[in-house]
C-alpha positions as CSV (number, residue, x, y, z in Angstrom):
1,M,164.5,17.2,22.7
2,T,162.4,19.0,25.3
3,L,164.5,17.6,28.1
4,F,167.8,18.5,26.6
5,G,166.4,22.0,25.8
6,L,165.7,22.5,29.5
7,L,169.1,21.3,30.5
8,L,171.3,23.2,28.0
9,P,173.2,26.1,29.6
10,L,172.0,29.6,29.4
11,L,174.0,31.4,26.7
12,G,175.3,34.8,27.4
13,T,176.6,37.5,25.1
14,A,180.0,37.9,26.8
15,Q,183.1,38.0,24.7
16,S,185.2,34.8,24.4
17,L,188.7,34.8,25.9
18,A,191.8,34.1,23.6
19,G,195.4,33.7,24.5
20,R,198.6,31.8,24.5
21,V,200.5,29.6,27.0
22,V,204.3,29.4,26.9
23,D,207.2,28.2,28.9
24,A,208.4,31.1,31.1
25,A,212.1,30.1,30.6
26,N,212.3,30.0,26.8
27,G,209.0,31.0,25.4
28,T,208.3,27.6,23.9
29,P,204.6,27.1,23.3
30,L,203.0,24.5,25.6
31,I,200.8,22.2,23.6
32,G,197.7,20.7,25.2
33,A,197.8,23.0,28.3
34,S,194.5,23.1,30.1
35,V,192.6,26.4,30.4
36,I,189.5,26.4,32.6
37,W,187.2,29.0,34.1
38,L,187.9,28.8,37.8
39,G,185.3,26.9,39.7
40,T,183.5,25.5,36.6
41,S,183.9,22.6,34.2
42,Q,184.1,24.9,31.1
43,A,187.5,24.3,29.7
44,T,189.7,24.1,26.6
45,S,193.3,23.3,25.7
46,T,196.1,24.9,23.7
47,D,196.9,24.0,20.1
48,A,200.2,23.3,18.4
49,N,201.3,26.9,18.8
50,G,200.1,27.3,22.4
51,H,197.1,29.3,21.4
52,F,193.6,28.8,22.8
53,T,190.1,30.2,22.6
54,L,187.8,29.8,25.6
55,A,184.0,30.2,25.4
56,P,182.5,33.2,27.3
57,A,182.6,32.9,31.0
58,P,179.7,31.7,33.0
59,A,178.0,34.5,35.0
60,G,180.2,35.9,37.7
61,E,183.4,34.1,36.7
62,T,186.5,36.4,36.2
63,A,189.5,34.0,36.6
64,V,190.9,31.1,34.7
65,L,193.2,28.3,35.8
66,I,196.0,27.3,33.5
67,S,197.7,24.0,34.1
68,Y,200.2,21.8,32.3
69,I,201.9,18.5,33.4
70,G,205.3,19.3,34.9
71,Y,204.5,23.0,35.3
72,K,203.3,25.1,38.2
73,P,199.6,26.0,37.7
74,D,198.6,29.6,37.5
75,T,195.4,31.5,38.2
76,V,194.9,34.6,36.1
77,Q,192.3,37.4,36.6
78,V,190.9,38.2,33.1
79,Q,188.1,40.6,33.6
80,G,188.1,43.2,30.8
81,R,191.0,41.4,29.0
82,P,190.0,39.7,25.7
83,H,193.5,38.3,25.2
84,I,196.2,37.0,27.6
85,V,199.7,35.5,27.4
86,V,200.5,33.1,30.3
87,Q,204.0,32.0,31.2
88,L,204.1,28.8,33.2
89,R,207.2,27.9,35.2
90,S,208.6,24.4,34.9
91,I,208.9,22.2,38.0
92,T,210.8,18.9,38.1
93,S,208.2,17.0,40.1
94,I,204.5,16.9,39.7
95,Q,202.7,19.0,42.2
96,E,199.0,19.4,42.8
97,V,196.9,22.6,43.1
98,T,194.0,22.7,45.6
99,I,191.0,24.9,44.7
100,T,188.6,25.8,47.4
101,G,185.0,25.3,46.2
102,K,182.7,22.7,45.0
103,Q,184.3,19.9,42.9
104,D,182.5,18.3,40.0
105,R,181.8,14.7,41.0
106,Y,181.9,13.7,37.3
107,S,185.2,14.7,35.8
108,A,185.1,16.7,32.6
109,M,188.8,16.0,31.8
110,T,189.4,12.3,32.1
111,P,189.0,10.1,28.9
112,T,187.2,7.4,31.0
113,N,183.8,7.6,32.6
114,S,185.0,8.7,36.0
115,Q,183.2,9.9,39.1
116,I,184.7,11.2,42.4
117,I,183.5,10.7,45.9
118,T,185.0,13.7,47.5
119,A,186.3,14.2,51.0
120,K,183.1,16.2,51.7
121,D,180.9,13.4,50.4
122,L,182.6,11.0,52.9
123,T,181.4,13.1,55.8
124,K,177.7,12.8,54.7
125,S,177.4,9.4,56.3
126,A,179.0,7.5,59.1
127,C,181.8,6.2,56.8
128,C,183.2,4.0,59.4
129,N,184.7,1.8,56.7
130,L,184.9,1.6,52.9
131,A,181.5,-0.1,52.6
132,E,179.7,2.9,54.1
133,S,181.6,5.3,51.8
134,F,179.3,4.6,48.9
135,E,176.0,5.4,50.6
136,T,175.6,8.8,48.9
137,N,176.8,7.5,45.5
138,A,174.5,6.1,42.7
139,S,177.1,4.2,40.6
140,V,178.3,1.7,43.2
141,E,175.9,-0.3,45.5
142,V,176.7,-2.2,48.6
143,S,174.7,-5.3,49.5
144,T,174.7,-7.7,52.5
145,S,175.8,-11.2,51.4
146,D,174.0,-13.2,54.1
147,A,172.1,-13.0,57.4
148,V,174.8,-14.1,59.7
149,S,178.4,-13.1,58.8
150,G,177.9,-9.4,58.3
151,A,179.9,-9.6,55.0
152,K,179.2,-6.9,52.4
153,Q,180.0,-6.7,48.7
154,I,179.9,-3.9,46.1
155,Q,178.1,-4.2,42.8
156,M,178.9,-2.2,39.6
157,L,177.1,-2.5,36.2
158,G,175.0,-5.2,37.8
159,L,178.0,-7.5,38.4
160,D,179.5,-8.8,41.6
161,G,182.3,-6.8,43.2
162,A,184.8,-9.5,42.2
163,Y,184.6,-8.1,38.7
164,T,185.6,-4.6,39.9
165,L,189.3,-3.9,40.3
166,M,190.0,-2.4,43.7
167,T,193.2,-0.3,44.1
168,T,194.6,1.9,46.8
169,D,196.6,4.9,45.4
170,N,196.3,3.1,42.0
171,V,198.0,-0.1,43.4
172,P,195.9,-3.3,43.1
173,A,194.9,-4.4,46.6
174,L,192.4,-6.4,48.6
175,R,192.0,-9.2,46.0
176,G,191.5,-12.9,46.1
177,L,190.8,-14.4,49.5
178,A,190.4,-11.0,51.1
179,T,187.2,-10.5,49.0
180,P,184.5,-11.5,51.6
181,Y,185.3,-8.8,54.2
182,R,187.6,-6.5,52.2
183,L,185.2,-3.5,52.5
184,N,185.9,-3.6,56.3
185,Y,189.7,-3.4,55.9
186,L,189.9,0.3,55.1
187,S,188.6,2.8,57.6
188,G,186.7,5.8,56.3
189,T,189.2,8.1,58.0
190,Y,192.0,6.7,55.9
191,I,190.4,7.9,52.7
192,D,190.9,11.2,51.0
193,A,188.7,10.5,48.0
194,I,187.4,7.6,45.9
195,D,187.6,7.4,42.1
196,I,185.0,5.3,40.4
197,I,185.7,4.3,36.8
198,K,183.2,2.4,34.8
199,G,184.4,0.0,32.1
200,T,187.6,-1.9,31.8
201,G,189.9,1.2,32.2
202,S,193.6,1.3,31.7
203,V,196.0,-1.6,30.9
204,L,198.5,-0.2,33.4
205,N,196.9,-1.9,36.4
206,G,196.6,-5.4,34.9
207,Y,194.0,-7.5,33.1
208,E,191.5,-8.1,35.9
209,S,189.1,-5.2,35.7
210,I,185.9,-6.2,33.8
211,S,183.1,-4.0,35.1
212,G,185.3,-1.1,36.4
213,Q,187.7,0.2,39.0
214,V,187.4,1.6,42.4
215,N,190.5,3.5,43.4
216,V,190.8,4.6,47.0
217,R,193.0,7.7,47.4
218,L,194.6,7.5,50.9
219,K,195.5,10.5,53.0
220,D,198.6,12.3,51.6
221,P,201.3,12.8,54.3
222,E,202.2,16.2,52.8
223,K,198.7,17.6,52.8
224,T,196.6,15.8,55.5
225,D,195.6,17.4,58.8
226,R,198.1,17.3,61.6
227,L,195.5,15.6,63.8
228,H,192.1,14.0,63.1
229,V,190.0,12.1,65.7
230,N,186.7,10.5,64.9
231,L,184.6,8.7,67.5
232,Y,181.3,6.9,66.6
233,G,178.7,4.8,68.4
234,N,175.3,3.5,67.4
235,S,172.1,2.0,68.9
236,L,173.4,-1.5,68.6
237,A,176.2,-0.6,71.0
238,K,178.8,-0.8,68.3
239,W,181.5,1.8,68.5
240,D,184.5,3.0,66.4
241,A,187.5,5.0,67.3
242,N,189.9,6.6,64.8
243,V,193.0,8.7,65.1
244,N,195.1,10.1,62.3
245,T,198.3,12.1,62.9
246,S,200.8,13.5,60.5
247,F,204.3,14.9,60.8
248,T,206.7,16.9,58.6
249,L,210.0,15.5,59.7
250,T,212.1,17.5,57.2
251,P,211.2,19.7,54.2
252,K,211.4,16.6,52.1
253,L,210.1,13.8,54.4
254,S,206.6,13.5,55.9
255,T,204.5,10.7,57.3
256,V,200.9,10.0,58.4
257,L,199.9,7.4,61.0
258,M,196.3,6.2,60.9
259,L,194.7,4.0,63.6
260,H,191.3,2.4,63.7
261,T,189.4,0.0,65.9
262,D,185.7,-1.0,66.0
263,Q,184.0,-3.2,68.6
264,L,180.7,-4.9,69.0
265,T,180.1,-7.1,72.1
266,N,176.3,-6.6,72.4
267,R,174.1,-9.5,71.3
268,V,171.3,-8.1,69.1
269,D,168.3,-10.2,67.8
270,N,165.6,-7.6,66.9
271,N,163.8,-9.9,64.5
272,N,163.5,-12.7,67.2
273,D,164.7,-15.5,64.9
274,G,167.2,-16.8,67.5
275,F,170.2,-15.6,65.4
276,L,172.4,-12.5,66.0
277,D,171.4,-9.7,63.5
278,L,175.1,-8.7,63.4
279,P,178.1,-10.8,64.4
280,L,180.1,-9.8,67.5
281,G,183.5,-8.5,66.5
282,K,186.8,-6.8,67.3
283,H,188.9,-5.1,64.7
284,Y,192.3,-3.4,65.1
285,N,193.9,-1.7,62.1
286,V,197.0,0.5,61.6
287,F,198.2,2.2,58.4
288,N,201.5,4.1,58.2
289,K,202.4,6.1,55.0
290,W,205.6,7.9,54.3
291,K,206.4,10.4,51.5
292,Y,209.8,11.6,50.3
293,N,209.7,14.6,47.9
294,T,212.9,16.3,46.9
295,G,211.0,19.1,45.2
296,K,213.1,18.4,42.1
297,Q,213.0,15.0,40.3
298,W,212.5,12.3,42.9
299,V,209.3,11.4,44.7
300,A,208.9,8.2,46.8
301,E,206.0,6.8,48.9
302,I,205.9,3.8,51.2
303,G,202.8,2.5,52.9
304,V,202.4,-0.4,55.4
305,Q,199.2,-1.8,56.9
306,A,198.5,-4.4,59.6
307,L,195.1,-5.6,60.8
308,R,193.5,-8.2,62.9
309,E,189.8,-9.0,62.9
310,T,187.6,-11.5,64.8
311,R,184.0,-12.3,64.2
312,I,181.5,-14.5,66.1
313,G,178.0,-15.0,64.8
314,G,175.2,-17.5,64.7
315,Q,172.5,-18.2,67.3
316,V,172.2,-15.9,70.3
317,G,173.2,-18.7,72.6
318,Y,176.3,-19.7,70.8
319,R,179.7,-19.2,72.6
320,S,183.1,-19.7,71.1
321,G,184.3,-23.3,70.9
322,M,180.9,-24.9,71.3
323,P,180.5,-28.2,69.3
324,Q,178.7,-27.9,66.0
325,E,176.2,-30.7,66.1
326,E,172.5,-31.4,66.5
327,G,171.4,-30.3,70.0
328,S,174.0,-27.5,70.2
329,F,173.8,-23.9,69.2
330,Y,174.8,-23.1,65.6
331,G,177.7,-20.6,65.3
332,T,180.2,-19.0,62.9
333,E,183.7,-17.8,63.7
334,S,186.4,-16.1,61.7
335,E,189.8,-14.8,62.6
336,T,191.9,-12.8,60.1
337,D,195.4,-11.4,60.1
338,R,196.6,-9.3,57.2
339,F,199.9,-7.5,56.5
340,S,200.4,-5.5,53.4
341,G,202.8,-2.9,52.0
342,F,203.6,-0.9,48.9
343,S,206.2,1.5,47.6
344,K,206.0,3.9,44.7
345,T,209.1,5.7,43.3
346,S,209.2,8.1,40.4
347,Y,211.9,10.0,38.6
348,T,211.1,13.0,36.3
349,F,213.7,13.7,33.7
350,K,215.5,17.1,34.0
351,N,214.1,19.7,31.5
352,K,211.5,17.1,30.3
353,P,208.6,17.3,32.7
354,Y,206.5,15.1,30.4
355,Q,209.0,12.2,30.7
356,S,209.3,10.1,33.8
357,I,209.9,6.5,35.0
358,G,208.3,4.9,38.0
359,L,208.5,1.6,39.9
360,I,205.6,0.2,42.0
361,L,206.1,-2.7,44.4
362,S,203.5,-4.2,46.6
363,G,203.0,-7.3,48.7
364,A,200.5,-8.8,51.1
365,R,200.0,-11.8,53.4
366,H,196.4,-12.7,54.2
367,D,195.7,-15.5,56.8
368,F,192.3,-16.6,58.0
369,D,190.7,-19.4,60.0
370,S,186.9,-19.8,60.1
371,H,184.1,-22.2,60.5
372,Y,180.5,-21.9,59.5
373,G,178.6,-24.4,61.6
374,S,180.4,-27.7,61.3
375,R,182.1,-26.7,58.0
376,T,185.6,-25.3,58.4
377,Y,187.2,-22.9,55.9
378,N,190.8,-21.6,56.3
379,G,193.7,-20.7,54.2
380,Y,196.2,-18.0,53.2
381,Q,197.3,-15.9,50.3
382,N,200.7,-14.5,49.6
383,S,200.8,-11.8,46.9
384,G,203.5,-9.8,45.2
385,L,203.4,-7.2,42.4
386,A,206.1,-5.3,40.5
387,N,205.2,-2.6,37.9
388,L,207.8,-0.6,36.0
389,I,206.2,2.3,34.0
390,F,207.9,4.7,31.6
391,Q,206.1,7.8,30.3
392,S,207.1,10.1,27.5
393,A,205.9,11.8,24.3
394,F,206.3,11.3,20.5
395,G,207.5,14.7,19.3
396,N,205.1,16.8,21.4
397,T,202.7,16.3,24.3
398,A,199.7,15.8,21.9
399,H,201.1,12.3,21.5
400,T,202.1,10.7,24.8
401,Y,202.6,7.1,25.8
402,K,203.1,4.8,28.8
403,T,204.8,1.5,28.5
404,G,206.4,-0.9,30.9
405,L,206.8,-4.4,32.4
406,S,205.0,-6.1,35.3
407,Y,205.3,-9.3,37.3
408,Q,202.5,-10.7,39.5
409,Y,202.9,-13.6,42.0
410,E,200.0,-15.3,43.9
411,D,200.2,-18.2,46.2
412,F,196.8,-19.5,47.4
413,Q,195.9,-22.3,49.7
414,E,192.4,-23.0,50.9
415,N,191.0,-25.8,53.0
416,L,187.3,-26.4,52.9
417,A,186.1,-29.1,55.3
418,G,189.3,-31.2,54.6
419,Q,189.4,-30.5,50.9
420,R,192.6,-28.7,50.1
421,L,192.9,-26.3,47.1
422,K,196.3,-24.9,46.1
423,R,197.3,-22.6,43.3
424,Q,200.4,-20.6,42.4
425,E,200.3,-18.0,39.8
426,R,203.4,-16.4,38.2
427,V,202.6,-13.8,35.5
428,P,205.2,-11.7,33.8
429,G,203.7,-9.1,31.4
430,A,204.3,-6.1,29.2
431,F,202.0,-3.2,28.3
432,F,201.8,-0.2,26.0
433,E,199.3,2.7,26.1
434,Y,199.1,5.6,23.6
435,I,197.3,8.8,24.3
436,Y,196.4,11.3,21.7
437,Q,194.9,14.7,22.6
438,N,194.3,17.4,20.1
439,S,194.2,21.1,21.1
440,T,190.4,21.3,21.2
441,N,188.1,18.4,21.8
442,L,189.4,14.9,21.1
443,T,191.2,12.4,23.3
444,L,192.1,8.8,22.2
445,V,193.5,6.2,24.6
446,G,194.5,2.8,23.1
447,G,196.3,0.2,25.2
448,V,197.3,-3.4,25.0
449,R,199.1,-5.8,27.3
450,A,200.4,-9.3,26.9
451,D,200.9,-11.5,30.0
452,H,202.1,-15.1,30.2
453,H,200.2,-17.0,32.9
454,N,202.1,-20.1,34.1
455,L,198.8,-22.0,34.3
456,Y,196.8,-20.7,31.4
457,G,199.4,-19.5,28.8
458,W,199.3,-16.1,27.0
459,V,196.7,-13.6,27.9
460,Y,196.2,-10.6,25.6
461,T,194.2,-7.6,26.8
462,P,193.2,-4.8,24.4
463,R,191.4,-1.7,25.7
464,F,190.3,1.5,24.0
465,N,188.7,4.8,25.2
466,V,187.5,7.9,23.3
467,K,186.5,11.3,24.6
468,Y,184.9,13.8,22.4
469,D,183.8,17.3,23.5
470,F,181.1,18.7,21.3
471,N,181.6,21.8,23.4
472,P,183.0,22.4,26.9
473,N,179.7,21.4,28.4
474,S,178.7,18.4,26.2
475,I,181.0,15.4,26.4
476,L,180.8,11.9,24.8
477,R,182.9,9.0,25.9
478,L,183.1,5.5,24.4
479,A,185.0,2.5,25.7
480,A,185.7,-1.1,24.9
481,G,188.0,-3.7,26.4
482,K,188.7,-7.2,27.5
483,G,189.1,-8.5,31.0
484,F,190.6,-11.8,32.4
485,R,190.6,-13.1,35.9
486,V,191.1,-16.4,37.8
487,A,188.2,-16.8,40.1
488,N,188.3,-17.9,43.8
489,P,184.8,-19.5,43.9
490,I,184.7,-20.2,47.7
491,A,185.9,-16.8,48.9
492,E,183.7,-15.0,46.3
493,N,180.6,-16.9,47.5
494,V,181.3,-17.3,51.2
495,A,177.6,-16.6,51.9
496,S,176.8,-20.1,50.6
497,L,178.9,-21.6,53.4
498,I,176.2,-20.4,55.9
499,S,173.9,-23.1,54.7
500,N,173.9,-26.9,54.6
501,R,174.1,-26.9,50.8
502,A,176.8,-29.3,49.4
503,F,179.6,-27.7,47.4
504,Y,180.2,-29.2,44.0
505,F,183.2,-28.1,41.8
506,Q,183.4,-29.0,38.2
507,N,186.7,-30.4,37.1
508,N,189.0,-28.1,35.2
509,L,187.5,-24.8,36.1
510,Q,188.8,-22.2,33.6
511,P,189.6,-18.5,34.0
512,E,186.9,-15.9,33.4
513,K,187.0,-13.9,30.2
514,A,184.7,-11.0,29.2
515,W,184.3,-8.1,26.9
516,N,182.9,-4.8,28.1
517,M,181.8,-2.0,25.8
518,G,179.7,1.1,26.2
519,G,179.9,4.8,26.8
520,S,178.5,7.8,28.5
521,F,177.2,11.3,27.7
522,T,177.7,14.2,30.1
523,Q,175.9,17.5,29.8
524,Y,176.8,20.3,32.2
525,F,174.3,23.1,32.3
526,E,173.0,26.1,34.2
527,V,169.3,26.9,35.0
528,G,168.5,30.0,36.9
529,E,172.2,30.6,37.4
530,R,172.5,27.3,39.2
531,K,174.9,24.6,38.0
532,G,174.0,21.1,37.2
533,A,175.0,18.0,35.3
534,F,173.0,15.3,33.4
535,I,174.8,12.0,32.8
536,T,173.7,8.9,31.0
537,D,175.7,5.7,30.4
538,Y,175.2,2.3,29.0
539,Y,177.5,-0.7,29.2
540,Y,177.2,-4.2,27.8
541,T,179.4,-7.0,29.3
542,T,179.4,-10.4,27.7
543,F,181.3,-13.4,29.1
544,Q,183.3,-15.8,27.0
545,N,183.7,-17.9,30.2
546,Q,182.5,-17.5,33.7
547,I,182.5,-19.5,36.9
548,V,178.8,-19.9,37.5
549,P,177.5,-20.5,41.1
550,D,174.4,-22.5,40.3
551,M,171.8,-22.3,43.1
552,Y,168.8,-22.8,40.8
553,S,169.3,-26.5,39.9
554,S,169.0,-27.8,43.4
555,P,168.0,-26.4,46.8
556,Y,170.5,-28.6,48.5
557,Q,173.8,-27.8,46.7
558,V,175.7,-25.0,45.0
559,A,177.5,-26.1,41.9
560,F,180.5,-24.2,40.5
561,T,180.8,-24.8,36.8
562,N,182.3,-23.3,33.7
563,L,179.8,-21.3,31.6
564,N,177.9,-23.4,29.1
565,G,176.0,-20.9,27.1
566,R,175.5,-17.2,27.3
567,S,176.1,-14.8,30.2
568,F,175.8,-11.1,29.9
569,S,175.0,-7.8,31.7
570,K,173.2,-4.8,30.3
571,S,173.5,-1.7,32.4
572,F,171.8,1.7,31.9
573,Q,172.1,4.7,34.3
574,A,170.7,8.2,34.0
575,E,171.7,10.7,36.7
576,L,170.9,14.3,37.4
577,Q,172.8,16.6,39.7
578,Y,171.6,20.1,40.3
579,E,172.3,22.9,42.8
580,L,168.7,23.7,43.6
581,T,169.6,26.7,45.8
582,S,172.9,28.0,47.2
583,M,172.3,25.7,50.2
584,L,170.6,22.6,48.6
585,D,172.1,20.1,46.2
586,V,170.1,17.3,44.6
587,K,171.3,14.0,43.0
588,A,168.8,11.7,41.4
589,A,169.4,8.6,39.4
590,Y,167.6,5.7,37.7
591,K,169.3,2.4,36.8
592,Y,168.2,-0.5,34.7
593,F,170.0,-3.9,34.7
594,D,169.4,-7.0,32.6
595,V,171.8,-9.6,33.9
596,R,171.3,-13.2,32.7
597,T,173.3,-16.4,32.9
598,T,172.8,-19.9,31.5
599,Y,171.9,-22.5,34.1
600,N,171.5,-26.1,32.9
601,G,171.1,-25.0,29.3
602,E,168.5,-22.3,30.1
603,L,169.2,-18.5,30.0
604,L,167.8,-17.1,33.3
605,R,168.0,-13.9,35.2
606,R,170.9,-13.7,37.7
607,P,169.5,-14.1,41.2
608,F,169.3,-11.2,43.7
609,I,169.6,-8.5,41.0
610,P,166.6,-6.2,40.5
611,N,165.9,-4.8,37.0
612,H,165.0,-1.4,38.3
613,R,166.6,0.9,40.9
614,A,166.2,4.5,41.8
615,F,168.4,6.8,43.9
616,L,167.9,10.3,45.5
617,N,170.2,12.3,47.6
618,L,169.4,15.7,49.1
619,G,172.3,17.7,50.6
620,F,171.7,20.9,52.6
621,A,174.4,23.2,54.0
622,T,174.3,26.6,55.5
623,P,177.1,29.2,54.7
624,F,180.5,28.0,55.8
625,D,179.0,24.6,56.3
626,K,178.1,25.3,59.9
627,W,175.1,23.1,59.6
628,R,174.9,20.2,57.1
629,A,172.1,17.7,56.5
630,D,171.8,14.8,54.1
631,L,169.0,12.5,53.2
632,T,169.5,9.5,50.8
633,G,166.8,7.2,49.5
634,Q,167.2,4.1,47.4
635,W,164.4,2.1,45.8
636,F,164.9,-1.5,44.6
637,G,162.5,-3.1,42.2
638,K,161.5,-6.8,42.1
639,R,164.2,-9.4,41.9
640,P,164.4,-13.2,41.5
641,V,165.5,-15.3,44.4
642,P,166.3,-19.1,44.2
643,S,163.5,-21.1,45.8
644,M,164.0,-23.7,48.5
645,E,160.5,-25.1,48.2
646,H,160.5,-27.5,45.3
647,D,161.2,-31.1,44.3
648,M,163.9,-31.6,41.7
649,N,162.1,-34.6,40.3
650,E,158.9,-32.6,39.5
651,H,159.9,-29.1,38.4
652,E,162.2,-27.6,35.7
653,S,164.9,-25.1,36.6
654,S,162.8,-22.1,35.3
655,N,160.3,-22.7,38.1
656,M,163.0,-22.7,40.8
657,M,162.8,-19.1,41.6
658,R,160.4,-16.7,43.3
659,T,160.1,-12.9,42.8
660,V,160.3,-10.7,45.9
661,S,158.6,-7.3,46.3
662,P,160.2,-3.9,45.8
663,Y,161.3,-1.9,48.9
664,A,163.0,1.4,49.8
665,V,165.7,2.3,52.3
666,F,166.4,5.8,53.6
667,N,169.5,7.1,55.5
668,G,170.1,10.6,56.9
669,Q,172.6,12.6,58.9
670,I,172.8,16.1,60.5
671,T,176.2,17.7,61.2
672,R,177.0,20.8,63.3
673,A,180.5,22.2,62.7
674,F,182.5,24.4,65.0
675,K,186.1,25.7,64.5
676,R,187.8,22.4,65.1
677,W,184.9,20.2,66.1
678,E,182.1,18.5,64.3
679,V,179.2,16.7,66.0
680,Y,176.9,14.5,63.9
681,V,173.9,12.3,64.4
682,G,172.2,10.1,61.9
683,G,170.2,7.1,61.1
684,E,170.4,4.1,58.7
685,N,167.3,2.3,57.4
686,L,165.1,5.0,58.9
687,L,161.9,3.3,57.8
688,D,163.0,0.1,59.6
689,Y,162.4,-2.1,56.6
690,K,163.6,-5.7,57.2
691,Q,163.4,-8.9,55.2
692,K,161.0,-11.2,56.9
693,N,162.5,-14.6,57.9
694,P,165.9,-14.0,56.2
695,I,167.1,-17.4,57.5
696,I,165.4,-20.5,56.1
697,S,164.8,-23.1,58.9
698,A,166.3,-20.8,61.5
699,D,164.9,-23.1,64.2
700,R,166.6,-26.2,62.7
701,P,170.1,-24.9,61.7
702,F,171.6,-28.4,61.4
703,S,168.9,-29.7,59.1
704,Q,169.3,-30.0,55.3
705,D,166.9,-27.1,54.7
706,F,168.9,-24.5,56.7
707,D,170.1,-21.6,54.5
708,A,171.1,-18.0,55.6
709,S,172.3,-17.0,52.1
710,M,168.9,-16.1,50.6
711,V,169.2,-12.4,51.6
712,W,167.8,-9.7,49.3
713,A,167.0,-6.9,51.7
714,P,168.3,-5.4,55.0
715,V,168.3,-7.9,57.9
716,I,169.1,-5.1,60.4
717,G,166.4,-2.6,61.2
718,R,166.7,1.0,62.0
719,V,170.1,2.1,63.5
720,I,170.6,5.5,65.1
721,Y,174.2,6.7,65.5
722,A,176.1,9.7,66.8
723,G,179.7,10.8,66.7
724,M,182.3,13.6,66.8
725,R,185.2,14.7,64.7
726,F,188.2,16.9,66.0
727,T,190.6,18.3,63.5
728,L,193.9,20.3,63.7
729,K,194.9,21.6,60.3
């Protein structure tokens, strides 16, 4: 109670604000309109007669923002006015309002546990690609999968990134065989913001989300800068170049063209193990997005992307095409070509701004050829998705719903060392989601979808979210739902290819199924007239079936089997955000994970996942953001790692692990802003912490003992970088 007493907002004696929100054309009350003190999270909504009562304003606040779906938002000065009547004007296409100021990273309005990585947050680190966009965020972590390929993966709720649905502009993307290197496929300069949703989320985007969703909001052609250039280089001699340019061709048609390339040709081996610390590589990426907005009822978007990426890793002496045999240099190579596109079309019914229909189409072709030592791995994936969504209300906007039909097509082909794996998925489905929102403090979201999988029959996916506001500053959210996904074991465990372990696949591998349930509590507060937020959440994920990559049972093979026993993840996080001074923000978080899976009949901790983690971010900015500085520290506790040093005939599986020591990593950046220019310099892994001997038997890469997948800490030491940004608004 002492902690909560300190965090509760300071109460004033100011008078509350009352009023009514109506349609400007006919005086009809608007039910469920949002009324919020401008620049704060203190909000309420209108009742069945359009009336509202808003708690007294925080110190210094004199204006409220009133918004309602399908209507133009309005900002009203209310100083000295205890009662107001606001008339909102209807619009026939949904518009957005931009408010200058600090944005709450944890949304007070959404029914799900959602966090936003803002455009400003994205400039706090190098953000050359999506992987680096999470560096100043506590909810999502990025880990290096091995010591050779440079592949990185996200983790959420203690689970691998494969269990997190990734979307771009709320369209599922970068799935399946794109998983190993997908965080490289979106440049940081393409991104406007990132939404992080914990839990299973909405049924509208399919049945795959188990631990959460990461939605990448790409630059909007209507609103993005006319020109943005970003150049970056680091102490490894890696460089990036990015150019975004947008055009308004007509009052209704606009486009943005985004270009990216990164190159590394310098051979770096700072730990002197004979292997490159980072693979050589060349990446070329183009994204073109178009938007057609009539200003009335029709809105349409089209986006297309094409990329080509090559990587060469392995021993320093390796050159492309060298034979992979004893006496030669060990090497890895990969070459990827990817083409993707999407379209989104929506129609809002005339005089019914709450009712609309939309069609989402997307498709992708992903081709890759690679080899890891003497083991070849290549294949392709063709994907297609159609999603038809209808949105309306029952009687009034306190009771709304979304329903629709979907069709998903996947064509996979993989070839691993001559073993060909093929799979075609055809999945028609239907979904329904109901949203209830009273005029004060309760939001209920219940959804269900039914899909018929051509390989696995009917799949039913129920999901439920509750949001309850004890008051505008104290918010409780609860969530429960089911997830279903067909795993791609090789692509999702590509790090194991960089070893001489044998791959064993159990016959008749089944889809993964899991339940996720949990919730969060958010407390916004003021101490010393400074704003802050305290957020805690807990989630429990239990698998009914899971594809288990077993590295415990033998040091010389990785076995992929169906779950035979229990597998679960318990995740707890507590985070504090506080504006310490007008120029200094603080974010601190603690996380606890208990992730266990059954291996050979024994329930063991999942390898590479520490029980305890801590996070700290300090953000400093002078007035008008002329100078900005950020320092981020992450501490990782002890974690289990599979051991290579045992004899299967003498030891049980519970002894086939070792525990590695805790460590900390610090990143920092300083930025100087001018009118149109920004210059920045920063460093990653400032303390130069590196895992000792990350590659087992690095001097004998063709021996049975060789393994580069036992990575649990950074393999690259301190990296210093610098860059510049140029922007024309």
